[in-house]
N, C-alpha and C positions, 0 to 999 in steps of 0.2 A: 711103949704104951699101946694097949689093945683097944681096938675100936669095936664097939658093940654093933654088930651088923644088923641086928633086929631093930635097934633104935634108929639107925641111919635109914633103914628102909621105911620105917614109920614116918620119919620126918619128911622124906622125899614124897611119900604118898600124900601127906597133908598139903605140901606145897603145890603139888600137881592139881589136887582137888580145888585148892583156893584159886589158882589161875583159871581153871576150867569154869568156875562159878562166875568169875569176873568177865570172862569172854561171853558167857551166856547172858549176863546182865547187859553188856554192851550191845550184843546182838538184838536184845529185846527192846532197845531204845528206838522209838519211832519219832523222828523230828516233826515239829509243827511248822508248816510252811504256809505263808499267805498266798492265797489264790484268788483269782477274779473270774467272773463268768462273762463270756463273750455275749454282747447284746445286739439285737437287731433293731435298727432305728432308721428313720428318715432324717438325714443329716444335712443341715444347711452348710454350704461352703462359702466362706468369706474371703474376698480378695483384699489384700493389704498393700498399701503404697506409702511412701514417704512424701509428704507435701509441705509447702511453705505458705504461711499466712500473709495476706495483704489486706490493707484497709479497704473500706468501701470506696474511698478515693484517696490516693496517695499523690499529692501535688507537690512538686519540687519548687522551692523558692529560689529564683535566680535574679541577679541584678541585670538591668537593661541599660545601665549607664556605668561609666567608670568613675571612680572616686574613692575617698577615704570614708570608712564607716565612722559616723559621728555618734550615733545612739543606737542602742538595742533596747526595745521597749516591750520585752516579754520575759517570762521565766521559762527556761528550758524544761520541756516535759509537761508544761501546763496546758490547759484548755484555752484555745483562742477562738474568737468569733470572726465570721466573714467581715472583711473591711477593717479589721483592727490593725493599727499601725504596728509594724514589726521592726523595720530597720530605717534609719535615716542616713542617706549618703550625702557627703559634702556637695553643696549645690551652688557655690559661689560662681563658678564659670558658667553654669547653666542659667543662673539669674542674669548674668551679663549678656548672654546670648538672647534671652527673652527681651531684655531692655533694648538691645540693638534691633531686634525684629520689630518691636513696638515703634521705635523711632523711624524705621524704614517704612512702616505702614503709614505713619503720620505724614511723612514726606510725600509718599505716593498719593495720599488723599489731597494734600495741598496742590500738588501738580495736576491732579484730576480736576480740582476746582478751577485752576487757571485755564486748563484746556477747555473746560466747559464754557468759561467766560469768553475765551477767544472764539469758540465755535458760535456762540450766541451773537457775537459782534459781527462775524463774517457772513452769517446767513442772510440777514436783510440787505447787506451791501451787495452780496452776490445776486440777490433777486432784482436789485435795481441796476445790475450790470456795472456797479461801481468797482467790483472785484471780479476777477475771472473765476470760472468754475474750478480751475486748478487750485486756486487759493482755498475755495470751499472744501475741496477734497482733501487738501493737506490738513486743514483744521479738523475735519472729521476724523482723519486717520490718527492725528495726534491725540484726539480725545479718546478714541477707541483703544489705542495702545496704552494710554495712561490708565484706562479702566482695567485692562488686563494686568498692568503693573500693580494696581491696588489688590486685585485678586491674588497675585503671586505673593505680595507682602502679607496678606492675611493668612495664606497657607504657611508661610515661613514663621509667622507668629504662632499659629496653632501648633506647628511642629516643635517650636522652642518651648511652648508651654507643656506640651506632651512630654518632651525630654525632661523638663523640670519636674513634672509629676512623678517620673520614674525614680527620682531621688528619694521618694517616700514609698517604701515597699509595704503593702498591706496584705493581710491574710486573704488568699483567694477563696477559701472555704472555712467553715467552722469545723474544728476538730482538735486534735492534740498535736502540738508542735514538738519536734525532736531537738537534737543537740545541734547547736550552731557551729558551723565550720569556720566562722570568722568571729573576731572580737573587735571591740572599739579600737580604732586606730589602724586596722588592716586595710589594705588597698584591694578593691575589687574591680573586676573587669566585666565587660558585657560579652566577652567571647573567650572561650577556653577556660572559664572559671568553673570550679566545682559548684554544685548547688549550695546556696547559703544554708538551707534547711529544708525540711520536708514537713508538710502538714498532712496528717492522716485522719480521715473521718472514721471514728471507731463505732460505727453502727454495725450493719451486717458486714461480716468478714468474708473475704475471698480466699479460698485455699486451692492452690494450684499444685498439681502433681502430674507425673508422666507415666504413661502405660506403654507397654511394648506393642509393636505392630501386631504380633500374634494375639495378644490379649484383645486388642481393638477388633480384629477380625472375629474372634470367638464371641465377644459380647454382641457384636453387630448381627451375627448369625443366630444367636440364642435368644436375644432379647430385642423387642421392638423399641423404637425411639420413645414411645409413651411410657413403656416400662422403665427405661433408663432414667427418664425425667422424674419418675415417681419414686425411685429408689431412695431409701433412707441411708444417709451416710453418717457413720460414727467417726469420732476423732479421739485418738489416744495422745495424751500429753507426755512430755519427757519423763515425768515421774511414774509413768505407767497407769495413771488414773484415766478414766474415761470422761471426756468433756460432757457436761450434763445436757447439752442441746444437740439434736441431730440436724443435719443439713440436707441439701438436695444437690444433685448434679446440675450444673448451670449450662455449660457449653463445652465443646471440644474444639480445638484449633482446626483451621481449615486444611492443614497439611501435616504430613508425617515429616519430622525432622530428618533430613537425609544423612546428617552426620551421626546421629544416635539411633535412628530407626525407632523413635518413640513419638507418641502423640501427647501433646499437652492438654490436660483436662482440668476444668475448674468446678469446684463445689462452692456453695454459699451457705452460711449459717448466720442466724440472727445475732448471736453474741450478746444477749441481753445482760449477761453478768459482766461484760467487758473484761473477761478473763483472758481472752485471746488478744494478742498484740501483733502488729505487723512485724514480720521477720522471724516469727517462731517456726520451728520445725515440729510437725505433728504427723502421726500415722493416720492415714485415711483408710477406712474400712467399710465395705459394703457387701451385701449378699450377692454373690455372682452366680450361684447354682444350687441345686439340691441333689443329694444322692439318696434315692429311695431304697429302702430295705438294705441298708449298709450294715455290715458286721463290724462292730466297733470294739477295740480292745485298747488298754493303756499301753503306752510306749514301753513301760517297765516290764511288760509281759513278752516283749519281743527282743531277742538277742540278734544283733546285727554284726556280721563279720564281712567287711567289704560289701559285696553285692548279694550276700546270702543272708536271708532272714529266717530265724529259727524260733519256734515256740515250744515250751515245755508243757505238753498237754497232760492233764491228770485224768486217768480213766476211772471207771466205776470201782475198780479195786484199789484206788488211791495210789496207783503207780504212775511214775513220771515217764512219759514217752516223748522224746524230741521229734519235732515234725517241721519240715520246711514249709514256709508260707509265702504268699505273694501279697505285698502291701500296695495300697492305693494312696489316696490323699492323706496327708497328715492333718488332722482336725484338732487344733489346740494341742493338748498333751496326749492325744490318742491317735491310733492308726485305724484306717479303714482296711480291712483284710478282704481281698478279692478271691483268694484261693487258699485252701488248707485248713480253714477253721469253720465250724458250723455254729450257728447260734446256740447258746446254752452250754457249750463246752467250757470246762474249767482249765485255766492256765495258771501255772506257778509263776510268781514274779521273779524276774531275773535279778541276780545280784546276791542271792543267798549261796554261799560257798558250799553248803552241804548238798545242794541239788545235784543229783547224778542220774543218768538214764537208768530206768528200771528199778529205782529204789522206791520203797513204800513210805508214804508221808501221812501226817495228820493234817488235812487241809483246813485252813482257817479262812473262810470266805469273807472277803472285804468288798465294800462297794467302791466303785471308782467314778470320778466325775466325767461325765460325757460332754465336756465343754466343747464348743465349736467356734472358738474365737478366730481361728484362721486356718487356711488351707494352703499347703505348699506343694 
């Protein structure tokens, strides 16, 4: 079978031209890449710590006598008022002690009356020398001793009544009562017993958090006591939402904890909505500094490989040039760039697989959020 050489040459030429045209079309494709522009701003820096909430007053309820719990007169988690009866402890033995003390007082009073009568009888006889002065002194001493016995009996009765009153446990403050650790029929002690309950006043809330010693020194040097007291403090809840009320720094502990090297700080917030409850964990945030004339770029514009930070800068010819940069504080989802980038320069967003050094792109300028929620 003969092969037509001219036809074969013609087909080969067509195939070559077709491939060449496809390569030209591929070479002419210029990808569209999202870019952002570095901005020059004065950026507030926020410090952020984890804190725990406490009530305005958190008072533990403890038993001061031993006995069996007979009644619980409240609903767990409900509001209680100061003086409201909460627990009744069995008081049979305490009532017996009170009655015994009352009987001892009555007996002491009877003996005091007798001693007074004897003294009144001895005095005129002693004045007439019918009885010796020794007899008068003895009668006076008996009367005085019996008077002290009456005082001792009164004190014993007061103590017995006080002990009896401890069998009725009342709310020490108005607030919200928590979960009871004992139930009716449980035996409670006045020593070594866990608190029966806790009452928390849900007015203004206290939020306590710890800062490092280095942070304490930095804030003390950069801000005056008046400035620290006037700082507005924000609180972030566990779901990421911001608590609608701001608070103020209240006090700092008198000492650095030597075991952790941290200082306990307390903030106070009104909590008008009663949304905060004792025991919650919240993030505490306040403005700790400002960075003037900071160059800000999104984190997506910086490629990090270990300790090397690289930006893909787009020049006036829309070509990508990689450039090492030095980063400063991280402000929310953005970086502060201290070296390597000038304000107004365009940066390609990292993550696009087609980005290569030296390639030409079609830049698509997009805005970025210059949030300053936190600094690390």
